[in-house]
All heavy atoms as an XYZ file, in Angstrom:
979
protein
N     -52.744     13.450     66.163
C     -53.048     14.077     67.402
C     -54.501     13.692     67.797
O     -55.393     13.623     66.949
C     -52.933     15.594     67.245
C     -53.218     16.356     68.472
S     -52.915     18.081     68.145
C     -53.277     18.762     69.737
N     -54.680     13.556     69.135
C     -56.042     13.199     69.607
C     -57.025     14.327     69.265
O     -56.679     15.488     69.309
C     -56.027     13.065     71.148
C     -55.463     11.722     71.634
C     -55.589     11.690     73.123
C     -57.023     11.433     73.523
N     -57.191     11.099     74.893
N     -58.187     13.952     68.975
C     -59.235     14.906     68.549
C     -59.977     15.430     69.796
O     -60.403     16.521     69.868
C     -60.189     14.222     67.611
C     -61.288     15.081     67.197
C     -62.129     14.464     66.132
N     -62.344     15.493     65.143
C     -62.679     15.373     63.948
N     -62.888     14.143     63.491
N     -62.854     16.366     63.182
N     -60.245     14.548     70.766
C     -60.979     14.947     71.920
C     -60.450     14.241     73.158
O     -59.517     13.495     73.089
C     -62.471     14.621     71.727
O     -62.606     13.212     71.632
N     -61.088     14.509     74.256
C     -60.662     13.977     75.555
C     -59.449     14.711     76.073
O     -59.179     15.869     75.721
N     -58.669     14.066     76.905
C     -57.459     14.702     77.487
C     -56.390     14.793     76.459
O     -55.952     13.754     75.944
C     -57.084     13.901     78.767
C     -58.111     14.054     79.835
C     -55.700     14.382     79.235
C     -57.874     13.219     81.033
N     -55.930     15.931     76.223
C     -54.911     16.190     75.181
C     -53.499     16.218     75.770
O     -52.510     15.963     75.060
C     -55.135     17.510     74.455
C     -56.416     17.572     73.649
C     -56.543     18.976     73.009
C     -56.495     16.531     72.604
N     -53.338     16.513     77.071
C     -52.004     16.504     77.672
C     -51.345     15.179     77.548
O     -51.896     14.159     78.087
C     -52.119     16.967     79.130
C     -50.800     17.071     79.832
O     -50.138     16.046     80.100
N     -50.355     18.292     80.095
N     -50.231     15.064     76.850
C     -49.642     13.730     76.560
C     -49.151     13.039     77.819
O     -49.216     11.873     77.928
C     -48.530     13.863     75.515
C     -47.343     14.619     76.000
C     -46.296     14.798     74.842
N     -45.170     15.548     75.212
C     -44.014     15.060     75.499
N     -43.806     13.806     75.395
N     -43.029     15.856     75.909
N     -48.649     13.862     78.793
C     -48.166     13.245     80.017
C     -49.352     12.659     80.834
O     -49.246     11.526     81.384
C     -47.391     14.217     80.894
C     -46.219     14.786     80.114
N     -45.093     14.110     79.835
C     -46.002     16.038     79.632
C     -44.245     14.830     79.159
N     -44.774     15.998     79.037
N     -50.450     13.405     80.889
C     -51.614     12.877     81.595
C     -52.228     11.672     80.924
O     -52.550     10.721     81.543
C     -52.624     14.013     81.752
C     -53.847     13.696     82.662
C     -53.412     13.143     83.955
C     -54.702     14.920     82.766
N     -52.303     11.699     79.602
C     -52.810     10.550     78.808
C     -52.002      9.322     79.064
O     -52.498      8.229     79.270
C     -52.889     10.862     77.353
O     -53.894     11.846     77.051
N     -50.695      9.476     79.085
C     -49.761      8.374     79.367
C     -49.906      7.861     80.740
O     -49.924      6.632     80.957
C     -48.274      8.846     79.050
N     -50.005      8.741     81.702
C     -50.189      8.312     83.110
C     -51.473      7.492     83.315
O     -51.540      6.513     84.001
N     -52.574      7.977     82.659
C     -53.808      7.264     82.768
C     -53.726      5.899     82.120
O     -54.289      4.927     82.635
C     -54.962      8.103     82.103
C     -55.249      9.349     82.949
C     -56.233      7.295     81.939
C     -56.115     10.347     82.236
N     -53.036      5.799     81.056
C     -52.942      4.519     80.325
C     -52.165      3.461     81.145
O     -52.351      2.302     80.983
C     -52.202      4.721     78.985
N     -51.336      3.902     82.089
C     -50.573      2.980     82.952
C     -51.423      2.458     84.096
O     -50.996      1.480     84.795
C     -49.397      3.722     83.542
C     -48.303      4.139     82.569
C     -47.237      5.014     83.280
C     -47.671      2.929     81.928
N     -52.579      2.986     84.382
C     -53.357      2.659     85.553
C     -54.075      1.354     85.397
O     -54.559      1.022     84.339
C     -54.397      3.737     85.918
C     -53.801      5.087     86.227
C     -54.854      6.126     86.274
C     -53.027      5.050     87.538
N     -54.107      0.602     86.503
C     -54.838     -0.681     86.556
C     -55.759     -0.696     87.758
O     -55.814      0.227     88.577
N     -56.466     -1.783     87.885
C     -57.416     -1.958     89.015
C     -56.688     -1.787     90.317
O     -55.647     -2.372     90.537
C     -58.065     -3.372     88.886
C     -59.099     -3.610     89.918
N     -59.113     -4.782     90.626
C     -60.136     -2.888     90.355
C     -60.149     -4.775     91.433
N     -60.767     -3.615     91.305
N     -57.243     -0.974     91.168
C     -56.789     -0.662     92.530
C     -55.663      0.344     92.563
O     -55.296      0.787     93.637
C     -56.432     -1.908     93.442
O     -55.185     -2.446     92.993
C     -57.505     -2.937     93.413
N     -55.077      0.761     91.483
C     -54.138      1.861     91.488
C     -54.821      3.118     91.911
O     -56.017      3.296     91.737
C     -53.514      2.094     90.095
C     -52.466      1.042     89.685
O     -51.936      0.425     90.626
O     -52.194      0.903     88.506
N     -54.070      4.031     92.497
C     -54.668      5.284     92.961
C     -54.033      6.504     92.251
O     -52.901      6.510     91.839
C     -54.466      5.432     94.500
O     -53.061      5.359     94.824
C     -55.251      4.384     95.246
N     -54.927      7.500     92.171
C     -54.604      8.788     91.545
C     -54.901      9.914     92.509
O     -56.047      9.983     92.957
C     -55.458      8.995     90.278
C     -55.118     10.338     89.607
C     -55.194      7.827     89.264
N     -53.923     10.738     92.788
C     -54.209     11.875     93.634
C     -54.396     13.082     92.752
O     -53.532     13.389     91.885
C     -52.984     12.151     94.550
C     -53.120     13.464     95.334
S     -54.576     13.624     96.358
C     -54.112     12.607     97.778
N     -55.546     13.750     92.901
C     -55.838     15.024     92.191
C     -55.750     16.058     93.300
O     -56.517     16.018     94.285
C     -57.221     15.013     91.550
C     -57.455     16.274     90.804
C     -57.411     13.788     90.616
N     -54.804     16.975     93.136
C     -54.521     17.894     94.255
C     -54.443     19.334     93.868
O     -54.305     19.685     92.691
C     -53.243     17.466     94.915
S     -51.730     17.598     93.902
N     -54.554     20.204     94.900
C     -54.428     21.600     94.704
C     -52.935     21.932     94.535
O     -52.113     21.085     94.655
C     -55.107     22.383     95.850
C     -54.508     22.066     97.208
O     -53.250     21.833     97.317
O     -55.262     22.027     98.211
N     -52.693     23.187     94.248
C     -51.282     23.580     93.981
C     -50.413     23.570     95.217
O     -49.197     23.594     95.094
C     -51.284     25.000     93.384
N     -50.996     23.489     96.413
C     -50.245     23.529     97.641
C     -49.938     22.195     98.306
O     -49.169     22.198     99.259
N     -50.521     21.114     97.828
C     -50.256     19.827     98.494
C     -48.784     19.383     98.242
O     -48.320     19.345     97.127
C     -51.221     18.746     97.955
C     -51.162     17.400     98.674
C     -51.808     17.499    100.037
C     -51.731     16.270     97.878
N     -48.127     19.030     99.346
C     -46.740     18.537     99.137
C     -46.770     17.174     98.440
O     -47.540     16.305     98.749
C     -46.225     18.320    100.571
C     -47.241     18.933    101.473
C     -48.503     19.098    100.765
N     -45.956     17.083     97.357
C     -45.948     15.872     96.522
C     -44.668     15.135     96.814
O     -43.566     15.688     96.644
C     -46.015     16.214     95.074
C     -47.342     16.962     94.772
C     -45.955     14.960     94.226
C     -47.494     17.481     93.349
N     -44.762     13.945     97.383
C     -43.547     13.091     97.684
C     -42.865     12.574     96.443
O     -43.490     12.509     95.359
C     -44.103     11.999     98.590
C     -45.501     11.824     98.111
C     -46.033     13.203     97.696
N     -41.618     12.202     96.579
C     -40.985     11.524     95.465
C     -41.610     10.107     95.323
O     -42.081      9.565     96.310
C     -39.486     11.305     95.801
C     -38.747     12.597     95.838
O     -39.146     13.551     95.167
O     -37.703     12.704     96.561
N     -41.660      9.628     94.087
C     -42.189      8.290     93.890
C     -43.223      8.266     92.780
O     -43.030      7.692     91.753
N     -44.451      8.905     93.022
C     -45.467      8.785     92.019
C     -45.100      9.532     90.743
O     -44.308     10.466     90.805
C     -46.652      9.474     92.652
C     -46.418      9.503     94.138
C     -44.916      9.554     94.247
N     -45.692      9.135     89.611
C     -45.593      9.853     88.382
C     -46.428     11.111     88.568
O     -47.632     11.037     88.892
C     -46.147      8.950     87.249
C     -46.083      9.571     85.896
C     -44.831      9.710     85.251
C     -47.184     10.015     85.217
C     -44.731     10.316     83.977
C     -47.126     10.531     83.927
C     -45.862     10.704     83.328
N     -45.884     12.302     88.326
C     -46.495     13.569     88.559
C     -46.769     14.243     87.266
O     -45.883     14.427     86.394
C     -45.653     14.434     89.477
C     -46.363     15.778     89.701
C     -45.413     13.776     90.826
N     -48.052     14.661     87.072
C     -48.351     15.560     85.967
C     -48.793     16.869     86.586
O     -49.828     16.933     87.244
C     -49.467     14.934     85.088
C     -49.881     15.917     83.985
C     -49.039     13.614     84.520
N     -48.029     17.900     86.356
C     -48.299     19.223     86.910
C     -48.972     20.077     85.842
O     -48.376     20.515     84.908
C     -47.029     19.862     87.338
C     -47.205     21.152     88.143
O     -48.329     21.700     88.099
O     -46.298     21.577     88.809
N     -50.288     20.235     86.021
C     -51.120     21.055     85.111
C     -51.197     22.481     85.506
O     -51.784     23.299     84.790
C     -52.504     20.449     84.979
C     -52.582     19.016     84.484
C     -54.039     18.526     84.501
C     -51.994     18.839     83.095
N     -50.705     22.861     86.707
C     -50.857     24.228     87.215
C     -50.259     25.254     86.235
O     -49.119     25.155     85.823
C     -50.204     24.344     88.612
N     -51.088     26.257     85.917
C     -50.710     27.283     84.992
C     -50.578     28.604     85.721
O     -49.596     29.302     85.610
C     -51.684     27.424     83.818
C     -51.392     28.451     82.845
C     -50.264     28.383     82.051
C     -52.129     29.584     82.775
C     -49.920     29.348     81.101
C     -51.843     30.583     81.864
C     -50.745     30.464     81.082
N     -51.678     28.928     86.493
C     -51.671     30.113     87.302
C     -52.703     29.832     88.413
O     -53.411     28.819     88.317
C     -52.062     31.344     86.417
O     -51.941     32.559     87.279
C     -53.488     31.294     85.919
N     -52.753     30.667     89.418
C     -53.646     30.442     90.531
C     -55.079     30.232     90.071
O     -55.604     31.102     89.391
C     -53.621     31.566     91.548
N     -55.612     29.027     90.324
C     -56.973     28.724     89.937
C     -57.142     28.085     88.576
O     -58.234     27.671     88.261
N     -56.072     28.017     87.803
C     -56.172     27.465     86.451
C     -55.110     26.332     86.228
O     -53.930     26.584     86.426
C     -55.939     28.560     85.369
C     -55.944     28.020     83.995
C     -56.953     29.657     85.545
N     -55.535     25.157     85.851
C     -56.963     24.747     85.753
C     -57.537     24.487     87.140
O     -56.800     24.113     88.067
C     -56.906     23.429     84.911
C     -55.560     22.876     85.252
C     -54.600     24.020     85.507
N     -58.797     24.543     87.219
C     -59.461     24.349     88.532
C     -59.483     22.873     88.934
O     -59.382     22.011     88.040
C     -60.915     24.892     88.477
O     -61.747     24.023     87.635
N     -59.608     22.647     90.209
C     -59.745     21.284     90.749
C     -60.957     20.642     90.122
O     -60.886     19.448     89.668
C     -59.897     21.433     92.266
C     -60.163     20.101     92.960
C     -59.186     19.128     93.038
C     -61.368     19.854     93.584
C     -59.435     17.922     93.679
C     -61.653     18.682     94.253
C     -60.654     17.708     94.317
N     -62.099     21.309     90.068
C     -63.329     20.769     89.478
C     -63.128     20.355     88.042
O     -63.499     19.251     87.640
C     -64.444     21.761     89.602
C     -65.751     21.178     89.027
C     -66.962     22.114     89.227
O     -66.777     23.209     89.773
O     -68.054     21.677     88.925
N     -62.555     21.190     87.251
C     -62.385     20.886     85.807
C     -61.447     19.675     85.626
O     -61.760     18.785     84.770
C     -61.838     22.130     85.041
C     -61.674     21.886     83.578
C     -63.080     21.647     82.935
N     -62.911     21.066     81.648
C     -63.289     19.827     81.305
N     -63.823     19.031     82.202
N     -63.096     19.364     80.125
N     -60.368     19.635     86.311
C     -59.420     18.500     86.200
C     -60.111     17.199     86.681
O     -60.044     16.162     85.994
C     -58.158     18.751     86.948
C     -57.206     17.544     86.939
C     -57.405     19.937     86.279
N     -60.723     17.282     87.828
C     -61.412     16.088     88.431
C     -62.511     15.550     87.511
O     -62.502     14.332     87.215
C     -61.939     16.404     89.796
C     -62.650     15.259     90.501
C     -61.696     14.014     90.605
C     -63.120     15.695     91.913
N     -63.365     16.401     86.996
C     -64.429     15.912     86.120
C     -63.858     15.386     84.818
O     -64.433     14.416     84.284
C     -65.496     17.011     85.941
O     -64.912     18.185     85.345
C     -66.258     17.343     87.179
N     -62.820     15.997     84.325
C     -62.199     15.494     83.100
C     -61.605     14.110     83.316
O     -61.752     13.182     82.455
N     -60.970     13.879     84.433
C     -60.413     12.598     84.761
C     -61.486     11.512     84.918
O     -61.350     10.380     84.531
C     -59.552     12.634     86.008
C     -58.178     13.182     85.871
C     -57.533     13.432     87.209
C     -57.288     12.312     85.014
N     -62.644     11.919     85.577
C     -63.709     10.966     85.756
C     -64.333     10.555     84.443
O     -64.970      9.488     84.405
C     -64.751     11.577     86.714
C     -64.276     11.705     88.161
C     -65.332     12.388     89.013
C     -63.859     10.432     88.731
N     -64.219     11.348     83.396
C     -64.654     10.901     82.104
C     -63.770      9.853     81.476
O     -64.198      9.079     80.609
C     -64.632     12.095     81.097
C     -65.722     13.133     81.324
O     -66.703     12.749     82.006
O     -65.634     14.220     80.811
N     -62.529      9.677     82.003
C     -61.580      8.758     81.482
C     -61.373      7.534     82.360
O     -60.901      6.517     81.873
C     -60.169      9.465     81.348
C     -60.144     10.651     80.452
C     -60.137     10.322     78.994
O     -59.595      9.260     78.632
O     -60.693     11.085     78.200
N     -61.714      7.632     83.634
C     -61.456      6.592     84.603
C     -62.699      5.939     85.139
O     -63.739      6.563     85.267
C     -60.650      7.122     85.790
C     -59.320      7.779     85.564
C     -58.826      8.350     86.821
C     -58.315      6.655     85.048
N     -62.529      4.654     85.562
C     -63.560      4.033     86.400
C     -63.008      4.106     87.850
O     -61.873      3.723     88.100
C     -63.746      2.541     86.021
C     -64.696      1.842     86.979
C     -64.181      2.416     84.612
N     -63.826      4.664     88.731
C     -63.380      4.920     90.110
C     -64.292      4.144     91.029
O     -65.468      4.167     91.014
C     -63.431      6.418     90.482
C     -63.117      6.636     91.925
C     -62.482      7.216     89.527
N     -63.574      3.300     91.890
C     -64.293      2.520     92.869
C     -64.698      3.274     94.097
O     -65.776      3.092     94.662
C     -63.441      1.287     93.325
C     -63.300      0.200     92.314
C     -62.481     -0.958     92.867
O     -61.821     -0.812     93.883
O     -62.494     -2.000     92.172
N     -63.742      4.121     94.538
C     -64.043      4.930     95.679
C     -63.044      6.135     95.682
O     -62.063      6.149     94.955
C     -63.936      4.152     96.981
C     -62.605      3.767     97.435
C     -62.690      3.166     98.906
N     -61.357      3.016     99.411
C     -60.727      1.845     99.489
N     -61.351      0.744     99.071
N     -59.515      1.693     99.938
N     -63.341      7.048     96.545
C     -62.521      8.279     96.648
C     -62.255      8.536     98.127
O     -63.045      8.196     99.043
C     -63.201      9.470     96.048
N     -61.111      9.163     98.389
C     -60.699      9.537     99.765
C     -60.307     11.044     99.768
O     -59.483     11.417     98.925
C     -59.535      8.694    100.238
O     -59.871      7.303    100.122
C     -59.195      8.992    101.675
N     -60.848     11.777    100.703
C     -60.497     13.149    100.804
C     -60.225     13.509    102.309
O     -60.496     12.660    103.177
C     -61.631     14.069    100.364
N     -59.695     14.707    102.543
C     -59.419     15.087    103.893
C     -60.655     15.506    104.653
O     -61.545     16.179    104.094
C     -58.412     16.263    103.897
N     -60.782     15.069    105.871
C     -61.928     15.401    106.715
C     -62.091     16.914    106.863
O     -63.140     17.471    106.916
C     -61.710     14.763    108.088
C     -62.851     14.887    109.003
C     -62.648     14.100    110.301
N     -62.663     12.686    109.963
C     -61.782     11.782    110.391
N     -60.773     12.222    111.171
N     -61.803     10.498    110.106
N     -60.957     17.622    106.833
C     -60.955     19.072    107.052
C     -61.600     19.823    105.877
O     -61.907     21.025    106.026
C     -59.490     19.556    107.213
C     -58.892     19.073    108.504
C     -58.199     17.669    108.376
O     -58.395     16.926    107.386
O     -57.433     17.321    109.299
N     -61.779     19.183    104.737
C     -62.337     19.888    103.591
C     -63.694     20.455    103.889
O     -64.041     21.608    103.478
C     -62.446     18.969    102.359
C     -63.482     17.897    102.492
C     -62.731     19.781    101.091
N     -64.510     19.812    104.726
C     -65.875     20.308    105.027
C     -65.873     21.630    105.786
O     -66.760     22.452    105.650
C     -66.701     19.276    105.760
O     -66.093     18.911    106.990
N     -64.827     21.810    106.608
C     -64.724     23.035    107.374
C     -64.058     24.192    106.608
O     -64.433     25.334    106.703
C     -63.889     22.783    108.688
C     -63.693     23.962    109.546
C     -62.890     23.635    110.766
O     -62.674     22.455    111.117
O     -62.362     24.604    111.381
N     -63.094     23.862    105.723
C     -62.279     24.876    105.133
C     -62.549     25.182    103.677
O     -62.089     26.177    103.077
C     -60.796     24.514    105.213
C     -60.322     24.414    106.653
N     -60.118     25.525    107.431
C     -60.058     23.363    107.438
C     -59.725     25.156    108.634
N     -59.713     23.836    108.641
N     -63.340     24.285    102.983
C     -63.612     24.514    101.536
C     -64.988     23.946    101.179
O     -65.109     22.838    100.650
C     -62.522     23.828    100.691
C     -62.531     24.207     99.292
O     -63.519     24.612     98.746
N     -61.383     24.036     98.643
N     -66.007     24.744    101.438
C     -67.352     24.222    101.170
C     -67.605     23.931     99.674
O     -68.379     23.002     99.361
C     -68.256     25.388    101.641
C     -67.444     26.302    102.399
C     -65.990     26.004    102.082
N     -66.955     24.672     98.802
C     -67.124     24.407     97.367
C     -66.639     22.984     97.012
O     -67.290     22.252     96.271
N     -65.463     22.617     97.526
C     -64.866     21.273     97.228
C     -65.747     20.248     97.894
O     -65.919     19.133     97.362
C     -63.447     21.188     97.703
N     -66.270     20.538     99.097
C     -67.088     19.587     99.760
C     -68.317     19.256     98.971
O     -68.712     18.118     98.765
C     -67.552     20.114    101.182
O     -66.394     20.380    101.916
C     -68.440     19.156    101.882
N     -68.985     20.274     98.432
C     -70.202     20.074     97.641
C     -69.868     19.327     96.367
O     -70.597     18.394     95.983
C     -70.820     21.436     97.276
N     -68.723     19.628     95.772
C     -68.301     18.904     94.536
C     -68.058     17.424     94.812
O     -68.571     16.529     94.096
C     -67.047     19.561     93.956
C     -66.383     18.808     92.778
C     -67.305     18.892     91.535
C     -65.032     19.361     92.504
N     -67.341     17.186     95.886
C     -67.047     15.753     96.191
C     -68.255     14.981     96.591
O     -68.467     13.817     96.200
C     -65.969     15.657     97.320
C     -64.636     16.235     96.947
C     -63.687     16.286     98.204
C     -63.988     15.360     95.844
N     -69.166     15.580     97.338
C     -70.424     14.935     97.648
C     -71.318     14.624     96.476
O     -71.972     13.607     96.412
C     -71.242     15.801     98.665
C     -70.659     15.837    100.068
O     -69.843     14.950    100.372
O     -71.014     16.761    100.823
N     -71.298     15.501     95.492
C     -72.031     15.307     94.225
C     -71.423     14.210     93.402
O     -72.150     13.370     92.865
C     -72.097     16.636     93.470
C     -72.888     16.486     92.136
C     -73.104     17.861     91.481
N     -71.912     18.652     91.255
C     -71.053     18.629     90.275
N     -71.353     17.715     89.263
N     -70.030     19.368     90.109
N     -70.089     14.216     93.291
C     -69.423     13.245     92.372
C     -69.293     11.841     93.016
O     -69.269     10.853     92.311
C     -68.047     13.746     92.021
C     -68.019     15.056     91.119
C     -66.595     15.484     90.927
C     -68.717     14.790     89.832
N     -69.228     11.792     94.340
C     -69.033     10.534     95.073
C     -70.024     10.375     96.193
O     -69.734     10.627     97.363
C     -67.594     10.480     95.644
C     -66.510     10.744     94.615
C     -65.840     11.989     94.603
C     -66.183      9.817     93.660
C     -64.842     12.223     93.679
C     -65.245     10.118     92.680
C     -64.574     11.356     92.724
N     -71.250     10.043     95.824
C     -72.301      9.876     96.866
C     -71.875      8.798     97.836
O     -71.190      7.841     97.504
C     -73.529      9.484     96.116
C     -73.238      9.626     94.680
C     -71.733      9.688     94.521
N     -72.290      8.987     99.129
C     -71.978      7.965    100.222
C     -72.488      6.616     99.718
O     -73.484      6.524     99.074
C     -72.684      8.403    101.487
N     -71.748      5.627    100.002
C     -70.499      5.522    100.757
C     -69.248      5.557     99.911
O     -68.158      5.152    100.348
C     -70.624      4.158    101.453
C     -71.290      3.314    100.386
C     -72.244      4.287     99.680
N     -69.290      6.131     98.705
C     -68.108      6.111     97.825
C     -66.990      7.035     98.283
O     -65.861      6.868     97.856
C     -68.568      6.439     96.375
N     -67.353      8.030     99.151
C     -66.307      8.951     99.586
C     -65.938      8.672    101.040
O     -66.795      8.661    101.935
C     -66.810     10.390     99.483
C     -65.871     11.484     99.929
C     -64.574     11.508     99.030
C     -66.559     12.855     99.926
N     -64.676      8.447    101.256
C     -64.094      8.232    102.642
C     -63.370      9.517    103.046
O     -62.642     10.065    102.310
C     -63.141      7.037    102.640
C     -62.510      6.791    103.979
C     -61.464      5.724    103.891
O     -61.056      5.278    102.786
O     -61.015      5.256    104.996
N     -63.605      9.990    104.262
C     -62.873     11.100    104.814
C     -61.909     10.670    105.863
O     -62.240      9.912    106.774
C     -63.902     12.114    105.409
C     -64.890     12.691    104.398
C     -65.909     13.538    105.110
C     -64.161     13.418    103.300
N     -60.665     11.136    105.742
C     -59.546     10.822    106.649
C     -58.891     12.121    107.074
O     -59.044     13.140    106.428
C     -58.549      9.855    106.004
C     -59.181      8.552    105.640
C     -57.834     10.475    104.865
N     -58.136     12.112    108.167
C     -57.390     13.330    108.524
C     -56.418     13.753    107.361
O     -55.859     12.850    106.665
C     -56.570     12.922    109.751
C     -57.371     11.751    110.336
C     -57.982     11.075    109.165
N     -56.237     15.012    107.214
C     -55.396     15.556    106.132
C     -53.955     14.928    106.158
O     -53.395     14.619    105.095
C     -55.292     17.061    106.198
C     -54.581     17.701    105.063
N     -54.979     17.601    103.780
C     -53.465     18.466    105.006
C     -54.188     18.257    102.967
N     -53.230     18.767    103.730
N     -53.401     14.781    107.329
C     -52.066     14.189    107.448
C     -52.005     12.743    106.871
O     -51.055     12.342    106.259
C     -51.555     14.229    108.907
C     -51.218     15.671    109.373
C     -50.208     16.298    108.499
O     -49.172     15.716    108.150
O     -50.389     17.512    108.199
N     -53.114     12.014    107.101
C     -53.204     10.646    106.570
C     -53.322     10.711    105.027
O     -52.734      9.893    104.319
C     -54.414      9.905    107.172
C     -54.459      8.485    106.660
C     -55.647      7.706    107.321
O     -56.090      8.101    108.450
O     -56.078      6.698    106.743
N     -54.118     11.693    104.529
C     -54.250     11.807    103.076
C     -52.866     12.107    102.430
O     -52.579     11.518    101.376
C     -55.247     12.880    102.726
C     -55.562     13.001    101.281
C     -56.358     11.779    100.788
C     -56.412     14.248    101.011
N     -52.064     12.963    103.050
C     -50.744     13.280    102.528
C     -49.900     12.005    102.537
O     -49.138     11.760    101.596
C     -50.115     14.378    103.364
C     -50.748     15.718    103.136
C     -49.914     16.874    103.657
C     -49.718     16.921    105.121
N     -49.125     18.117    105.598
N     -50.028     11.166    103.556
C     -49.272      9.908    103.605
C     -49.717      8.970    102.497
O     -48.902      8.328    101.838
C     -49.478      9.231    105.004
O     -48.977     10.100    106.009
C     -48.724      7.911    105.075
N     -50.993      8.894    102.230
C     -51.550      8.063    101.178
C     -51.025      8.513     99.756
O     -50.935      7.694     98.843
C     -53.037      8.021    101.231
C     -53.719      7.352    102.389
C     -55.209      7.592    102.437
C     -53.402      5.831    102.401
N     -50.767      9.787     99.671
C     -50.277     10.295     98.346
C     -49.018      9.610     97.877
O     -48.794      9.389     96.728
C     -50.066     11.854     98.464
O     -51.319     12.471     98.857
C     -49.607     12.449     97.135
N     -48.164      9.249     98.868
C     -46.884      8.609     98.547
C     -47.139      7.238     97.827
O     -46.264      6.829     97.022
C     -46.054      8.437     99.805
N     -48.286      6.646     98.049
C     -48.530      5.345     97.437
C     -49.276      5.480     96.094
O     -49.610      4.460     95.466
N     -49.608      6.680     95.717
C     -50.360      6.866     94.432
C     -49.494      6.524     93.237
O     -48.298      6.727     93.265
C     -50.855      8.319     94.350
N     -50.084      5.988     92.250
C     -49.356      5.706     90.994
C     -49.200      6.986     90.158
O     -48.251      7.147     89.455
C     -50.111      4.625     90.223
C     -49.563      4.249     88.900
C     -48.903      2.890     89.009
N     -48.134      2.553     87.856
C     -48.342      1.556     87.037
N     -49.354      0.701     87.293
N     -47.570      1.293     86.028
N     -50.213      7.855     90.291
C     -50.263      9.087     89.514
C     -50.708     10.248     90.398
O     -51.659     10.082     91.181
C     -51.202      8.934     88.346
C     -51.494     10.103     87.414
C     -50.270     10.657     86.728
C     -52.621      9.739     86.472
N     -50.020     11.395     90.325
C     -50.460     12.619     90.997
C     -50.709     13.645     89.928
O     -49.806     13.880     89.107
C     -49.387     13.094     91.995
C     -49.790     14.418     92.559
C     -49.217     12.105     93.132
N     -51.877     14.245     89.971
C     -52.215     15.339     89.011
C     -52.389     16.600     89.836
O     -53.302     16.697     90.646
C     -53.455     14.991     88.247
C     -53.780     16.106     87.251
C     -53.385     13.635     87.543
N     -51.466     17.567     89.628
C     -51.509     18.816     90.313
C     -52.249     19.860     89.510
O     -51.892     20.115     88.344
C     -50.049     19.319     90.594
C     -49.998     20.579     91.393
C     -48.515     20.862     91.686
N     -48.360     22.147     92.358
C     -48.003     23.239     91.756
N     -47.684     23.241     90.489
N     -47.864     24.368     92.455
N     -53.316     20.411     90.118
C     -54.089     21.435     89.474
C     -53.612     22.822     89.897
O     -52.721     22.913     90.759
C     -55.575     21.310     89.819
O     -55.731     21.725     91.191
C     -56.037     19.841     89.633
N     -54.181     23.830     89.317
C     -53.802     25.194     89.721
C     -54.696     25.705     90.830
O     -54.620     26.880     91.164
N     -55.504     24.830     91.401
C     -56.409     25.174     92.481
C     -55.686     25.864     93.619
O     -54.688     25.399     94.110
C     -57.197     24.006     93.010
C     -58.332     24.357     93.857
C     -59.415     25.123     93.167
O     -59.972     24.714     92.160
O     -59.772     26.248     93.676
N     -56.205     27.035     94.053
C     -55.566     27.856     95.073
C     -56.365     27.802     96.394
O     -56.026     28.464     97.354
C     -55.310     29.230     94.652
N     -57.513     27.107     96.416
C     -58.276     26.981     97.662
C     -57.778     25.715     98.458
O     -57.431     24.744     97.872
C     -59.769     26.793     97.337
C     -60.357     28.014     96.696
C     -61.812     27.846     96.299
N     -61.890     26.719     95.352
C     -62.953     25.939     95.178
N     -64.097     26.164     95.816
N     -62.962     24.964     94.302
N     -57.787     25.786     99.792
C     -57.202     24.708    100.564
C     -58.090     23.436    100.508
O     -59.305     23.471    100.313
C     -57.196     25.259    102.029
C     -58.283     26.317    102.030
C     -58.306     26.908    100.637
N     -57.413     22.344    100.729
C     -58.039     21.012    100.827
C     -58.804     20.553     99.595
O     -59.697     19.739     99.689
C     -58.967     20.930    102.081
C     -58.216     21.225    103.363
C     -58.224     22.424    104.016
C     -57.427     20.179    103.941
C     -57.535     22.672    105.166
C     -56.715     20.403    105.110
C     -56.754     21.683    105.715
O     -56.050     21.900    106.820
N     -58.464     21.087     98.425
C     -59.035     20.610     97.183
C     -58.168     19.460     96.662
O     -57.409     19.583     95.749
C     -59.129     21.751     96.206
N     -58.298     18.338     97.358
C     -57.523     17.155     97.086
C     -58.435     15.902     97.196
O     -59.226     15.857     98.090
C     -56.377     16.992     98.136
C     -55.549     18.254     98.295
O     -54.956     18.724     97.373
N     -55.596     18.798     99.494
N     -58.217     14.953     96.307
C     -58.921     13.719     96.433
C     -58.090     12.590     95.868
O     -57.477     12.741     94.839
C     -60.311     13.787     95.726
C     -60.264     13.959     94.239
C     -61.173     12.577     96.122
N     -58.111     11.472     96.545
C     -57.424     10.256     96.072
C     -58.428      9.320     95.478
O     -59.441      8.985     96.135
C     -56.678      9.564     97.282
C     -55.859      8.430     96.935
C     -54.558      8.883     96.253
C     -55.464      7.647     98.215
N     -58.231      8.958     94.232
C     -59.153      8.101     93.467
C     -58.646      6.663     93.420
O     -57.487      6.487     93.039
C     -59.341      8.608     92.050
C     -59.784     10.112     91.965
C     -59.817     10.506     90.480
C     -61.104     10.336     92.628
N     -59.428      5.663     93.726
C     -59.031      4.288     93.588
C     -59.686      3.783     92.341
O     -60.923      3.770     92.196
C     -59.444      3.453     94.779
C     -59.059      2.057     94.694
C     -59.579      1.218     95.856
N     -59.497     -0.188     95.687
C     -58.666     -0.961     96.367
N     -57.896     -0.466     97.298
N     -58.656     -2.251     96.107
N     -58.837      3.337     91.396
C     -59.350      2.844     90.090
C     -60.096      1.542     90.217
O     -59.707      0.686     90.975
C     -58.159      2.683     89.135
S     -57.341      4.278     88.716
N     -61.065      1.422     89.373
C     -61.825      0.180     89.235
C     -61.711     -0.391     87.833
O     -60.790     -0.024     87.121
N     -62.592     -1.302     87.491
C     -62.583     -1.869     86.152
C     -63.968     -1.616     85.556
O     -64.958     -1.505     86.258
C     -62.321     -3.454     86.224
C     -60.901     -3.687     86.622
C     -63.250     -4.099     87.156
N     -63.998     -1.591     84.175
C     -65.274     -1.217     83.565
C     -66.292     -2.330     83.382
O     -67.199     -2.235     82.600
C     -64.836     -0.632     82.219
C     -63.571     -1.332     81.939
C     -62.914     -1.578     83.297
N     -66.128     -3.428     84.126
C     -67.083     -4.557     83.967
C     -67.423     -5.074     85.358
O     -66.830     -4.771     86.299
C     -66.535     -5.662     83.097
C     -65.187     -6.151     83.560
C     -65.007     -7.084     84.552
C     -64.030     -5.663     82.934
C     -63.772     -7.531     84.915
C     -62.734     -6.125     83.286
C     -62.635     -7.041     84.275
């Protein structure tokens, strides 16, 4: 058994499948998830695990070239806005309309659903390479 890092076997397997330019959607419990992507549902109860905890844990495991979030996050979820601005300083964060972000989710290789119950706590990560 793994000693540290991400212990969820489904999430570890999903991460291992990722390559350069693949995308990962980290989403709140309410984002509609289309058929297609490999989905790891970590939601346990409202707020657990949090969007922040899952996202920062994934960033310890992944190289991310850029991130995409919904433009509406700044109006409806200041906590998520501050987190995304801290983790992805400009120009690494692109903001698009929420409907477009939902469309982009269908092209993700991996979707990680958190227990986050605040709106617009969603971000699409584009994988990079470590060199």
